[in-house]
N, C-alpha and C positions, 0 to 999 in steps of 0.2 A: 504493500500500499504506499503510495507516494504523497501522503498527506499528513500534516501534523496539526490540523486545525483543532483547537482545544474544544473541550465539551463542558456543559453545565450538567451538574448532578443535583437532582432533588432527592434527598434522603427522607424517607417517609416511615419513621417509627410508628405513626398512626396506623398505617396499612398493615405493618407488621404485628402490632399489638391487638388490633381489633378482633382477630379471629381466635385468639388465645382465651380459653374458657376461664382459667384461673385468673382472678383479678390481680393485677400487678399493683403493689402498694404505691401510692401517689408519690411518696418521697423517692422511690427508686426511678419512677418515670422522670422526675425532675432532675436527679443527679445524672441519669443516662442522657437525656436530651441536652443538658448543659455541657456534657462531653462532646456531643455531636456538634454543638454550636461552636466549638473550638477547631473543628476539623477542616474548615474551608469549603463546605458545600455552598453551592449557589443558594439553595433553599432547604429548610427543614420543615416538614409537615408535622406539627406537634400534637394534633388532636382534631377533634371534630365536635360541632354542635348539632347533634342529632338526638333522636328519642333514646333515652337510657334503656327503654324496654327493648329496642332493637339492637343497640350496641352498648351494653353495660360497661364495657371496658373503657369507654370514653367519657363516663359520667363526670370525671374530675378534670376535664380539660381547662375550665376556667381557673381552678386552683394551680394547675400546672403552669399556665400562662403567667399567673401572678407571681411565680417563684422562680422564673427563669433568669438567668444572668446574661445580660446582653452587653456587658462592659467590654468584651473583647472578642466580638464577632462581627463579620460583615454579611453573615447569612440572612436571606429573607426568611420571614416566618409565614407559614401557611397553615390554614385550618380547612376542614371540609365542612360544608353546609349542604343541606338538601332541601331547605324551605325558607320562607321569609322570616320565620321566627329565628332560625339559626343564623341567617344573615344579620339580623338586628342585634343579636347578641355579639357577633363578631365585631361589629362596628364600635362596640364599647372599648375595644383594646387598640390603642394606637400602635402597639408593637406588631400587629398583624399586617402583613403586606398583601398576601394573596388569599382569596377564597377559592377553594376548589369545589366545583359542582359535579356530581356524578351523573352527567347526562348519558344517554345511550341512544344510538340510531336504531335500536330495537325497542319498539314500544312494548313488546311483551316483557322484556327484561326491565324496562323502565318502571313498569307497574309492579314487577316483583320486588325491585330494589327500593323505590321511594314512593310507590303507590300512587303514581300519577301518570296520565297519558301525555301525548305530545302537546295538546293545546294548553293544558294547565301548566306544564313544564315551561313552555315558552313565556308564559306570563311570569312565572317565578324568576326565570332568567333575566327578563326585562327589569323586573323589580330589584333584583340583586345587583344588576349592572348599574342601575341608576344610584343605588346606595354606594357602590364602589367609586363611582365617578365623583360623587359628592365628598367622599372621605378620603380620596386620594389612594384608593386600594385598587387591586386588579382582581377581576373575576376570570377564573380559568375553567370553562366547561370541558370536561373530558369526553371524548367521543368513545365510549365503550362499545364493544362489539364492532369496533372499527375495521376489523379485517375479515368479517364474516359473521353470519348469524345462525346460530345452532337452533334457533326457534323457527317458526313458520314465516316470520316477516321477510319482507323483501330486503336484499342487500345488493348494493352496487357502489362503484366509485362515484358515479353520478349523485347518488344519494348523499355520500359524504361531502361532495362539493356543494350540494344544496344547503346542508346545514352549516357548513363553514361560511357560505355566502351570508346567511341570516345572521350569524354571530359577528362576522366581520362588519356588517352594516351598522351594528349597535356599538361599535368601538372595541370589540374584544380582539386582543392582539396576540394571545398565546393559547394554543389549542392542542393539548396532548391527545394522542390517539392510543386507545387501550385494547390489548387482548387479555382479558381477565379469565378467559376459558382455557388458555394454553393451547389453542388449536391452530393459530396462524402459522404458516411456514414462512421461511425466509423470502422466497420469491414473491409471495403476496404482500409482504411487508414493503419490500422494495417497490413494487408497482404502485401501492397505495401512496406511499410518501412521494414518490417521483411525480405523480399526478397532482397531488395536493400542492407541493412546492411549486410546480410549474404554474398553476393557476392563481396561487396566492403567495407570491414571493415575499410579501411584507408580513405575513403571518408567521410566528414562530411555532413550529409544530414540535412535539415531543413524543417519546415513546414510553408508555407505561405497559410493562410486560409481565405477565405471569407465564412461566415456562418450566418445562423439565430441564435439568442442567445440560443434558447431552444435545439439546437443540439450541440453547440460549445464545451461544457465541455466534452462530450463523445468523441469527436474527439480529444481533447487535450490529454485525458487520453490514447486513443488508440495509439497515436503517441509516447507518453512518454514510454508506456509499451513496445512498439516495439524498443525502443532505442533512440528516438529523444530527443536531448538536446538543439536544436536551434529553436526558435519560433519568427515569425514576428507579430508584433502588431501595433495597432494605438490607441493612447489615446482617449477614447470615442467611438471607433469603427467606426469612420468616414470613408467614402470612398467607393470604389467599382470601378471595371474597366470600364471606359466609352466605351470600345470596345465590351463588352460582351452583352450589352442590359439588364444586370441585376445589374446595378450599385446600386440599392437600397439594395442589399445584401452586407452589409458592411464588412470591415476588422475585424479580431479577435480583440476584445477590450482588451486593456492592462488590464483594471480592472478585467475582467473575468479570465484572466490567473493569475494574482496575487492572486485572491481569491482561485482558484484551487490549486496554489502552497502552499498558507498559510494552507489550509485545509489538505494538504498532507505533510506538513513540508519540503517543497523543497525550497532551497535558490534561490532567484532571483538576489541577488547582488545590489538591488535598494535602494536608499536613499529615505525613505518615506517622510521625511520633504521637501526635494527638489521637489519630485514628486507632493506633494500637491500643491506646488507654481505653477508648470506647469498646473495642473488640473484647477486651478483658473484663469489662464491667459485668458482673453477675446478675443481669436483669431478671433472668427466669429462675435463679436459685435463691 
């Protein structure tokens, strides 16, 4: 590979933790995320404002935010929200930079995940975007099922282009594309991103990947070769979406992305000494 264009990494302990049934003590989340904030990630997704009945692991997000140490970090802070109420809660925290919204181009999955259809979801996204513009924050709607649809809904690259058109018209500038089922292959990832970047060169696309380890490296390379420079990871590859029924297919492990970048002389911006401290932290013990 004859390119050394650096990448941005969004480290998402939120996605890693949310599928863990045992509740992690709040003080351990705070200590762990504070370590991540020293590592040089572009963004750290620290929690979510969603129903505690749906994701009980994230009930303490407000307390986590109130106890993080931002004195020695340049990382942006992100939280996930799925409705207007969650967005309004996020607006109370000046330290939050980005709101992640779990959109899906599959209406079936959208209803399974956040109990809304397309029409209601578009209204929610408009509401959240207006909040973000007023408060100087960014809304990042993720296009889950972005590389194919395991349900009965239609899927096509044209459908993705249609949604990106809608989002870009209201001022959204960053749109990650997700495979949370772990079913996309490298060829499709390359085709999708090549088409999106060609049509929307001013939108920053990213890859949010759940994948088996043996296929992840080819998917990373396909996305990079297509022009993607933003990748979501979880240290240790923990997690998986509880709403898919495939939560055992974990997130893209940070370690795998780092190894791939090192092998291809691609800069990650990470402080390896600080990262080693985070790797050694006994979050689950």
